[in-house]
N, C-alpha and C positions, 0 to 999 in steps of 0.2 A: 670357495668349498664352504666357508663360514655362511655364505649368503644362502647356499643352497640347503644346508642343514637346518639354518634358522626357518627358510622359506618352508622346508617340509615338515618341521615341528609345528610351525603355525597352522599349516594345512590341515594336518592331522588334528589339532585340538578343534578348528573350524567344523571339521568333518563330524567329531562327536557331539558338538553342541556347545562347547565352551572355548572361548578366546582368552588365553592368558595374556595379561599385560602387566608390565611393571610401569605403567605410565603414572608419575608422581606429578600430583597437582600443587602449584606453589602456594604455600599455607596463606597467602593473603588473598588467593582466588576463591570465592564460594562457589561451589557447584549450584547449579540451578536448584536442586532438589532442596537444598539447605535455605532457599528463600522461601519455600512453600509453608502455609500456615499450619500449626500443628492441629489435627483432627482430637487426638487423644492421647493419653500416656498410661503406662501401667508398671508396675513392678512384678517380678516374679519371684516369689519366696519359697523355701523349701524348708519346712519346720521354721526355725528361727534364722535361718541364712537367707540374705538376699541374694540372688544370681545376677540378675541383670535389670535394669530399667530400660523401658523401650518407648518410643514415641512413632505415631504414625502421621505422617504429611502427605498432602494432597495439593494440587495447584490452587484449588479453591478453598481448601481447609473442610471440606465436607467428604464423608464416605458413602458412596453410591454402591449398594449391593444389587448387581445384577443376577449373578448365577453364584455358584458355591464361593467362588473367588471372584472379585471385581476385574472388570476389563477395562480399567481406567489408570492414568499414571497415579502412581503413589511412590512412597519412600518409607521403609520400615527401618528405623534406627535403633539399635541395640548397644547399649553401654553396659559392659560388663563391670561387674561389682566385685568380681574376684578372678583370679588367674584360671583359664581353663585351657586344656590341651586340645589340638585339632581332633584327636581320635574321639576324646569325649563329645565334642561337638557334633561329629559325625554320626556316634553311636546314639546320641539323644536324637538325633534328625530321624534315623533309620527307626528308632522306637516309636516315634509320633507316627511316621507314615503307616508303619505295621498297625497302630491302634486306629488309625483313621480308614484303615481297609484297602490301602493300595496293594496291589498284587506284588508278589516277591519278584517276579521279573521285572516290573517297573523299578522297584527299589534297587534291584541289583545293577540296573542300567543307570541309574541317576547316582548312585553313591560315588563311583570312580569321577564322576563329574563335580561332585560336592568336595571331594577329597582334594581336588587340584585348586579349588578356590580358597577353603577355609584355612585359616592360619592359627597358631597357637595365640590365644589373647591374654593381655595382661590386664588386671583391674585398672577399669578407667579408660580403655580403649573402646572403640565402637567399630561394629560392623554394620554397614548401610547395605540394604537390598533395595534398589531402584527399579522399578518396574513401569513399562509404558502400558502394562495390560497383557501383553503377549510375551515380550521378552524381558529379561531382567539384567542387573550388573550389579556385582558384590564389590563394595568399596570398604576398604580398611583405613580408619582414623587412628593414627598414633596417639600417644599423650601429647606430643607437640602440635597436634591438630593438621598433621601433614596427611594428605590423602592418597591413597595408593588404589587403583583399580586392581581386583584380584582375580576378575573373569567376568565373562559375558555369558549368559544364558540365552540360547537360540531356540530351544525346545518350549514350546507354550504349555505342553502339559506338566513339565518339570517347573516351569514358572509358576504355575497356578499350584502344584503340590508343595513347593517351599512356601508360599506364601499361605496356604491353607493350615499349616501348623498354628499360625496366629489369629488368621482372619476368618475361616471357614465356620458356619455355625456347628459343624461335627468337630470343632477343636477340642481337646483334651482339658484346655483352660477357658472355659466360657466367660468367667468373670474379667480375665485379662482382656479377652476379645471385647467384650462390652465396653471396658474402659477405652481401649485403644480406637475403636470405632465412633467414640464419643457419646455412647448412649447414657453414660453416667455423668453428664455434665450439670 
């Protein structure tokens, strides 16, 4: 019976575009993305408060802009510089998508997927979004450097919209984008 419930739960998540996973990676093993060179880095501040520092990594250390958002492997690593609740992360994402012109229908379809992946974060913890250009995976890095896969995105449009917040030419933070994609080296 437990197996049937677990199978049904995972099937439902797969159907909606997110696979939940509590797979923990041994702290001594480094995921492949962690070996990639850094393309650029930036810090988001609001007034005098630093919110997070971010780094963009790619397998060759170069950013290749083909469309609005790249269709090649990359890892966006965000280290939070203050405690932030999941609800605030979700709401900030909604605000960014609205400002970027995504439809209300798309946003309302994506938010439940996002809510299943995003945790409350503590100052010093990292969220890493790793994408192959079409799909993505959200990883939480604890203060002890333990990795936990929070979910997988299989919807290409969701993948692009999430990355667009930081990497699209239409981002609300063009200076941060320029630093991340290595234009300010």
